[in-house]
C-alpha positions as CSV (number, residue, x, y, z in Angstrom):
1,M,-69.1,6.9,-192.9
2,S,-72.3,8.5,-191.5
3,D,-73.6,11.6,-193.9
4,T,-75.8,13.2,-191.1
5,P,-76.0,13.3,-187.6
6,A,-79.5,11.6,-188.1
7,S,-78.0,8.8,-190.3
8,A,-75.2,8.6,-187.4
9,L,-77.6,8.2,-184.7
10,I,-79.9,5.5,-186.8
11,E,-77.0,3.3,-187.7
12,A,-75.7,3.1,-184.1
13,I,-79.1,1.8,-183.0
14,A,-79.6,-0.6,-185.8
15,A,-76.4,-2.1,-185.0
16,R,-77.3,-3.8,-181.9
17,P,-78.0,-7.3,-181.8
18,A,-82.0,-8.1,-181.5
19,E,-81.3,-9.7,-178.5
20,E,-79.9,-6.6,-177.0
21,R,-82.6,-4.3,-178.6
22,E,-85.4,-6.2,-177.3
23,G,-84.0,-5.7,-173.9
24,E,-83.6,-2.5,-174.5
25,L,-87.0,-2.1,-175.4
26,I,-88.1,-4.0,-172.3
27,Q,-86.7,-2.1,-169.7
28,V,-87.7,1.4,-171.2
29,L,-91.2,0.1,-171.2
30,V,-90.9,-1.3,-167.7
31,D,-89.3,2.1,-166.5
32,A,-91.7,3.9,-168.1
33,F,-95.0,2.3,-167.1
34,E,-94.4,0.0,-164.3
35,P,-96.3,1.6,-161.6
36,L,-99.3,1.8,-163.8
37,I,-98.8,-1.6,-164.7
38,E,-99.2,-3.0,-161.5
39,A,-102.3,-0.5,-160.7
40,A,-103.9,-1.9,-163.9
41,P,-102.4,-5.1,-165.5
42,T,-105.4,-5.4,-167.4
43,A,-105.8,-2.1,-168.9
44,F,-102.2,-2.2,-169.9
45,R,-102.7,-6.1,-171.4
46,T,-105.2,-4.2,-173.5
47,K,-102.5,-1.5,-174.2
48,F,-100.0,-3.7,-175.5
49,R,-102.4,-5.8,-177.8
50,K,-103.3,-2.2,-179.3
51,M,-99.4,-1.4,-179.5
52,A,-99.3,-4.9,-181.3
53,A,-101.3,-4.4,-184.2
54,D,-99.1,-2.9,-186.3
55,P,-95.8,-0.5,-186.1
56,F,-97.7,2.6,-186.2
57,A,-99.6,1.6,-183.3
58,F,-96.5,0.7,-181.9
59,Y,-95.1,3.8,-182.2
60,R,-98.0,5.4,-180.5
61,G,-97.5,3.9,-177.7
62,S,-93.5,3.9,-177.0
63,A,-92.7,7.7,-176.7
64,C,-91.0,6.8,-173.8
65,V,-88.9,4.7,-176.5
66,F,-88.1,7.7,-178.7
67,Y,-86.8,9.5,-176.2
68,A,-84.7,7.2,-174.7
69,D,-83.0,6.6,-178.0
70,V,-82.6,10.4,-179.1
71,T,-81.0,11.2,-175.9
72,D,-78.9,7.8,-175.7
73,E,-75.4,8.9,-174.3
74,R,-73.9,6.2,-175.8
75,I,-74.4,7.6,-179.2
76,D,-72.1,10.3,-179.6
77,V,-74.3,12.4,-181.9
78,E,-74.7,16.0,-181.3
79,D,-78.1,18.0,-182.4
80,P,-76.7,20.5,-185.0
81,W,-80.5,22.4,-185.1
82,T,-80.3,23.3,-181.5
83,D,-78.7,25.8,-179.4
84,E,-79.1,27.0,-175.5
85,R,-82.2,28.3,-176.5
86,T,-83.8,25.8,-178.8
87,R,-83.2,23.0,-176.3
88,R,-85.7,24.7,-173.9
89,V,-88.8,25.2,-176.5
90,W,-92.4,24.4,-175.3
91,I,-93.3,21.1,-177.5
92,Q,-96.0,19.1,-177.7
93,G,-93.6,15.9,-176.8
94,D,-95.4,13.3,-179.1
95,L,-96.3,14.8,-182.3
96,H,-97.1,12.1,-185.0
97,C,-99.5,12.2,-187.6
98,Q,-102.8,11.3,-185.6
99,N,-102.0,13.9,-183.1
100,F,-103.8,16.7,-185.0
101,G,-107.4,17.4,-185.0
102,T,-110.3,20.4,-184.6
103,Y,-111.2,21.7,-181.6
104,M,-113.9,24.8,-180.8
105,D,-111.4,27.3,-179.5
106,S,-112.3,29.8,-176.6
107,S,-113.4,32.4,-178.8
108,G,-115.8,30.5,-180.4
109,V,-114.2,29.9,-183.7
110,L,-113.3,26.0,-184.8
111,V,-109.5,25.6,-184.9
112,F,-107.7,22.9,-186.9
113,D,-104.7,22.1,-184.8
114,V,-101.9,20.0,-183.0
115,N,-103.9,18.0,-180.1
116,D,-103.3,15.9,-176.9
117,Y,-100.9,17.7,-174.8
118,D,-100.4,14.4,-172.3
119,E,-96.7,14.2,-173.4
120,A,-96.1,18.1,-173.7
121,Y,-92.9,19.2,-171.8
122,V,-90.2,21.8,-172.6
123,G,-87.4,20.4,-174.9
124,H,-85.7,20.3,-178.4
125,Y,-88.0,21.9,-180.7
126,T,-86.6,19.3,-183.5
127,W,-88.0,16.2,-181.0
128,D,-91.4,17.4,-182.6
129,L,-90.3,17.4,-186.0
130,Q,-88.5,14.3,-185.8
131,R,-91.1,12.2,-184.4
132,L,-93.8,13.9,-186.9
133,A,-91.3,12.7,-189.8
134,A,-90.8,9.5,-188.5
135,S,-94.9,8.8,-188.3
136,L,-95.5,10.4,-191.4
137,A,-92.8,7.4,-193.0
138,L,-94.7,4.5,-191.3
139,L,-97.8,5.9,-192.4
140,G,-96.3,6.2,-195.8
141,F,-95.1,2.3,-195.3
142,G,-98.8,1.6,-194.3
143,K,-100.3,2.5,-197.5
144,A,-97.3,1.2,-199.8
145,L,-96.0,4.5,-200.6
146,S,-92.4,4.9,-202.3
147,D,-89.6,6.1,-200.4
148,A,-89.5,9.1,-202.9
149,T,-93.1,9.9,-201.9
150,I,-92.3,9.6,-197.8
151,E,-89.6,12.2,-198.7
152,R,-91.8,14.6,-200.6
153,M,-94.1,14.0,-197.3
154,I,-91.5,15.0,-195.2
155,R,-89.9,17.9,-197.1
156,A,-93.7,19.6,-197.4
157,V,-93.6,19.4,-193.6
158,S,-90.6,20.9,-193.2
159,D,-90.6,23.3,-195.7
160,A,-94.2,24.7,-194.4
161,Y,-92.9,24.8,-190.9
162,L,-90.1,27.0,-191.6
163,S,-91.5,29.2,-193.8
164,T,-94.3,29.8,-191.1
165,V,-91.7,30.0,-188.4
166,R,-90.0,32.9,-190.6
167,R,-93.5,34.3,-191.1
168,F,-94.2,34.9,-187.3
169,V,-90.5,36.4,-187.2
170,A,-91.2,38.8,-189.8
171,H,-94.9,39.6,-189.1
172,H,-95.2,40.5,-185.2
173,G,-98.9,40.5,-184.2
174,D,-99.2,37.3,-186.3
175,E,-100.2,35.6,-182.8
176,E,-104.1,35.0,-184.2
177,F,-102.6,32.9,-186.8
178,R,-104.6,29.6,-187.1
179,L,-106.0,27.1,-189.5
180,T,-109.9,27.7,-189.5
181,L,-112.6,27.4,-192.0
182,D,-111.7,30.7,-193.6
183,S,-107.9,29.4,-194.1
184,A,-108.0,25.8,-194.4
185,T,-108.3,23.5,-198.1
186,G,-108.8,20.0,-199.1
187,V,-109.6,17.5,-196.5
188,L,-108.8,19.8,-193.7
189,R,-111.5,22.0,-194.7
190,N,-113.5,18.7,-194.7
191,V,-112.5,17.6,-191.1
192,L,-113.5,21.1,-190.1
193,L,-116.8,21.0,-191.8
194,D,-117.7,17.8,-190.1
195,S,-116.7,19.3,-186.7
196,R,-118.9,22.0,-187.5
197,M,-122.3,19.3,-187.5
198,Q,-121.3,18.2,-184.2
199,T,-123.6,19.8,-181.5
200,R,-123.1,19.5,-177.8
201,I,-126.7,18.4,-177.2
202,A,-125.6,15.5,-179.4
203,L,-122.8,14.7,-177.0
204,L,-125.3,15.2,-173.9
205,Q,-127.9,12.8,-175.3
206,R,-125.2,9.9,-176.4
207,T,-123.5,10.2,-172.6
208,T,-126.3,11.2,-170.4
209,T,-130.3,11.2,-169.6
210,I,-132.8,12.9,-167.4
211,R,-133.7,11.7,-164.2
212,N,-136.2,13.2,-162.4
213,S,-136.3,16.4,-164.1
214,D,-132.9,16.9,-164.6
215,R,-129.9,15.4,-166.7
216,V,-127.6,12.5,-165.2
217,F,-124.7,10.6,-166.8
218,R,-125.7,7.1,-168.7
219,E,-124.7,4.0,-166.9
220,G,-122.9,1.9,-169.8
221,P,-119.8,0.3,-170.9
222,G,-116.5,2.2,-169.2
223,V,-119.0,4.1,-166.4
224,R,-118.0,3.2,-162.9
225,L,-120.5,4.6,-160.2
226,L,-118.9,6.1,-157.0
227,D,-119.7,5.7,-153.4
228,A,-120.4,8.6,-151.5
229,A,-116.6,8.6,-150.0
230,E,-115.2,8.7,-153.5
231,K,-117.6,11.1,-154.7
232,A,-116.5,13.6,-152.2
233,T,-113.0,13.1,-152.8
234,V,-113.8,14.3,-156.3
235,E,-115.9,16.6,-155.4
236,D,-113.2,18.5,-153.1
237,A,-110.9,18.0,-156.1
238,F,-113.3,19.8,-158.2
239,R,-113.5,23.2,-155.7
240,R,-109.6,23.6,-155.8
241,Y,-109.7,23.0,-159.6
242,L,-111.9,26.1,-159.6
243,E,-108.9,28.4,-158.2
244,T,-106.7,27.3,-161.5
245,I,-108.6,28.8,-164.0
246,P,-107.4,32.1,-165.4
247,A,-109.4,35.1,-164.5
248,G,-110.3,36.0,-168.0
249,K,-111.8,32.7,-168.3
250,R,-113.9,32.6,-165.5
251,K,-117.5,32.1,-166.1
252,D,-120.7,32.6,-163.5
253,V,-120.7,30.8,-160.6
254,H,-123.4,28.8,-161.2
255,S,-122.1,27.5,-164.2
256,Y,-119.5,25.4,-162.1
257,L,-122.3,23.7,-160.2
258,V,-122.0,20.0,-160.0
259,K,-124.8,17.4,-161.2
260,D,-123.5,14.4,-161.6
261,I,-119.9,12.4,-161.4
262,V,-118.9,8.8,-162.8
263,G,-115.5,6.9,-163.2
264,R,-114.5,6.4,-166.5
265,S,-112.3,3.8,-168.1
266,G,-111.8,2.5,-171.7
267,F,-109.3,5.2,-173.0
268,G,-107.0,5.3,-176.1
269,I,-103.4,3.9,-176.3
270,G,-101.7,6.5,-174.4
271,S,-104.0,6.9,-171.3
272,A,-104.1,3.1,-170.2
273,G,-104.6,2.5,-166.6
274,L,-104.5,6.4,-166.1
275,P,-107.7,7.2,-163.3
276,A,-110.1,9.5,-164.8
277,Y,-114.0,11.1,-164.0
278,N,-116.5,12.7,-165.9
279,L,-118.3,15.8,-164.4
280,L,-121.4,16.9,-165.5
281,V,-121.5,20.7,-164.7
282,E,-124.6,23.4,-165.0
283,G,-122.8,25.3,-167.7
284,A,-124.0,28.8,-168.8
285,T,-128.0,28.5,-167.9
286,Q,-130.0,26.2,-166.3
287,A,-131.5,25.1,-169.8
288,L,-130.8,21.2,-169.8
289,E,-128.7,21.4,-173.7
290,N,-126.2,23.9,-171.8
291,D,-125.0,21.3,-169.3
292,V,-121.2,20.5,-169.9
293,V,-119.1,17.2,-169.6
294,L,-115.7,17.4,-168.1
295,S,-112.9,15.0,-167.8
296,M,-110.8,14.6,-164.9
297,K,-108.0,12.8,-165.3
298,Q,-104.7,11.6,-163.5
299,G,-101.9,13.5,-165.1
300,N,-99.6,11.5,-167.7
301,V,-95.9,11.0,-166.9
302,A,-94.5,12.9,-169.7
303,S,-92.0,11.1,-171.7
304,P,-89.5,14.3,-172.4
305,S,-89.7,14.6,-169.0
306,R,-88.0,11.4,-168.0
307,V,-84.9,12.4,-170.3
308,I,-84.5,15.8,-169.4
309,P,-82.6,16.2,-165.9
310,D,-82.8,20.1,-165.8
311,A,-84.2,20.6,-162.4
312,E,-85.4,24.0,-163.1
313,I,-87.7,22.6,-165.8
314,R,-88.6,19.5,-163.3
315,G,-89.3,22.0,-160.3
316,Y,-91.3,24.2,-162.1
317,F,-94.3,21.9,-162.2
318,Q,-96.3,21.0,-159.4
319,H,-97.5,17.8,-160.4
320,H,-98.1,16.1,-164.1
321,G,-101.8,17.6,-164.1
322,H,-100.8,21.1,-163.8
323,R,-97.5,20.3,-166.3
324,T,-99.9,19.3,-168.7
325,A,-102.7,22.2,-168.5
326,V,-99.9,24.6,-168.3
327,S,-98.1,23.2,-171.0
328,Q,-101.4,23.2,-173.5
329,R,-101.9,27.0,-172.6
330,A,-98.0,27.6,-173.8
331,L,-99.0,26.0,-176.8
332,Q,-102.4,26.7,-177.9
333,A,-103.1,30.6,-178.6
334,H,-107.3,30.3,-177.4
335,A,-107.1,27.5,-174.8
336,D,-110.0,25.5,-173.8
337,P,-111.5,27.8,-170.7
338,W,-112.2,24.8,-168.8
339,L,-108.8,23.9,-168.5
340,G,-106.9,23.6,-165.2
341,W,-105.7,21.1,-162.6
342,T,-106.1,19.8,-159.4
343,E,-104.9,16.9,-157.1
344,I,-106.5,13.7,-155.6
345,D,-104.6,11.9,-152.8
346,G,-101.9,13.7,-153.7
347,V,-101.7,13.1,-157.4
348,G,-102.1,15.6,-160.2
349,Q,-105.1,15.5,-162.5
350,V,-106.0,17.6,-165.3
351,V,-109.1,19.2,-166.1
352,Q,-110.8,20.0,-169.4
353,E,-114.6,20.0,-171.3
354,L,-115.0,16.9,-173.3
355,S,-116.2,18.9,-176.7
356,P,-118.1,17.7,-179.4
357,Y,-115.9,19.5,-181.5
358,E,-112.9,17.6,-181.3
359,N,-112.4,15.5,-185.0
360,D,-109.2,14.0,-186.0
361,I,-108.1,13.3,-189.7
362,D,-109.4,9.8,-190.6
363,W,-106.5,8.9,-192.6
364,S,-107.9,5.8,-194.1
365,D,-109.9,7.9,-196.9
366,V,-106.3,9.5,-197.4
367,N,-104.1,7.6,-199.5
368,E,-103.1,9.6,-202.7
369,P,-99.9,12.1,-202.9
370,D,-102.0,14.5,-204.4
371,D,-104.4,14.6,-201.5
372,I,-102.0,14.0,-198.7
373,L,-99.0,16.6,-199.9
374,P,-101.7,19.7,-199.7
375,L,-102.3,18.2,-196.3
376,L,-99.2,18.2,-194.7
377,D,-98.4,21.7,-195.9
378,Q,-101.1,22.8,-193.5
379,L,-99.6,20.3,-190.4
380,G,-96.1,22.1,-191.0
381,Q,-98.1,25.3,-190.2
382,A,-99.9,24.0,-187.0
383,V,-96.6,22.8,-185.5
384,A,-95.3,26.3,-186.2
385,K,-98.1,28.0,-184.8
386,V,-98.0,25.8,-181.5
387,H,-94.2,26.3,-181.3
388,C,-94.5,30.2,-181.9
389,V,-97.5,30.9,-180.7
390,S,-99.2,31.0,-176.5
391,D,-102.4,31.4,-175.2
392,A,-103.0,35.7,-174.1
393,D,-103.7,33.7,-170.4
394,S,-100.7,31.6,-170.4
395,E,-98.5,32.7,-167.3
396,Q,-95.6,30.3,-168.0
397,S,-92.0,31.9,-167.2
398,L,-89.9,28.9,-168.4
399,V,-89.6,30.1,-172.1
400,K,-88.6,33.7,-171.6
401,F,-87.9,34.4,-175.5
402,Q,-89.2,34.6,-178.7
403,T,-89.5,30.9,-180.0
404,E,-89.6,31.7,-183.4
405,E,-86.7,34.1,-183.6
406,A,-84.4,31.4,-182.1
407,I,-85.4,28.8,-184.5
408,V,-84.7,30.9,-187.5
409,T,-81.1,31.7,-185.5
410,A,-80.4,28.2,-185.2
411,I,-81.0,27.2,-188.5
412,G,-80.1,30.4,-190.7
413,D,-79.5,29.7,-194.0
414,R,-79.5,26.0,-193.8
415,D,-83.2,24.9,-194.8
416,E,-82.2,22.3,-197.5
417,E,-79.9,20.5,-195.1
418,F,-82.5,20.8,-192.7
419,A,-85.1,19.3,-194.5
420,T,-82.8,16.3,-195.6
421,D,-81.7,15.6,-192.1
422,L,-85.4,15.2,-191.2
423,V,-86.0,12.7,-194.6
424,T,-82.9,10.7,-193.0
425,F,-84.2,10.7,-189.8
426,G,-88.0,10.0,-190.4
427,L,-87.2,7.1,-193.4
428,G,-84.3,5.5,-191.1
429,Y,-86.0,5.4,-188.0
430,A,-89.6,4.6,-189.2
431,R,-87.5,1.2,-190.3
432,Q,-86.2,0.5,-187.0
433,V,-89.8,1.0,-185.6
434,R,-90.5,-1.7,-187.8
435,D,-88.0,-3.9,-186.5
436,D,-88.7,-2.8,-182.8
437,H,-92.6,-3.8,-183.5
438,R,-91.5,-7.1,-184.4
439,L,-89.3,-7.8,-181.3
440,F,-92.1,-6.3,-179.1
441,V,-94.8,-8.3,-180.0
442,D,-92.3,-11.2,-179.8
443,A,-91.7,-10.1,-176.2
444,F,-95.3,-9.5,-174.9
445,R,-96.4,-12.9,-176.6
446,N,-94.0,-15.1,-174.8
447,G,-94.5,-13.3,-171.3
448,R,-90.9,-11.2,-171.4
449,I,-92.8,-8.3,-170.0
450,P,-92.7,-8.3,-166.4
451,G,-96.2,-7.7,-165.2
452,V,-98.2,-8.1,-168.5
453,D,-98.6,-11.2,-169.4
454,G,-99.3,-11.7,-173.3
455,G,-101.4,-15.1,-173.2
């Protein structure tokens, strides 16, 4: 008999025959990606090859499988840590240990935080924590850490998360809490220091050149030149994007002068096949070193949105570009001042700055428990912050209650039980992912995934 709801879920998935499970994996991937596969089969062949590299890479690229599993109606397991309110919390949606990094917030402070909001949505706050816990177990497996050490890692995140959520309940006005150079320690502080050494001029030198006394994009791999008609379409979408910037973050009109536009490709695992553009704009002054590079990218269909039938949530968003921007403002205290949305041919796009100050943890350099555990304490704090603190310019009205109070009410005094359930899920689901990875590789290399030939 299963000891916890998490173990019951894991056991039910693991009990399925390999052939049945492979069929489920293929069906979920096809349901999620078929339109993009048809539009860009080569990009998805590349995505799937990257996912085939190891179980963690597969996990990063298959958030849709995770959500299909945790909401599987065939498995009669209730989430004991949520109630009516905490099943409707803003979540990052794809929270694994490589989706944390630095950015320069709108107040000019370097912050370490959760990043990448392509999958953000409204759902169970526990989904973020479960997905993170399983990613930590996969990370631990890859570093040959013991199950006991992995358990300590997951408990470190759980303890830090709950203590920080309770801090928000006890101290109203803590909205300015953030991990910065003044508060971060160890590996995290080193990541922030490295980000501090980056400059916009260095980014501009890598991506642009000077032609006829002005700056334009460089040609090269992943850069696609536009004809006049496509360029005009993007310019029109950009003009409509400007209307979505909050009044408190709008800059002088000259800052938005478009100097050049190119098509972009070659994104990471999560954004394969999504059309995108880079726009070079004037910035604060006419000085060439103040030019700003913006990304306009087709909004990804958030994996949680595929399994949440709530019509109010679905109807709240104009499209997935709008959803991405609104979600990011709901999850970040001081979101990118360039963040907004638009449409191209009726398809939602998200617009934001390509910042030189974005920097991720290099987990290949973090291998020993003495280095990992303090870092995870800070990651737990970061997750609590995004669940509990919104941008001052966030106009969202889907979540109308104090998230921290709702989470504390749902958990009560069961912190130890909560951590144990998270450990059980993390270790168990990571083992399932390792099995799923083998099934995926066999299916891909033998041509059993429609539309994508492994070759």
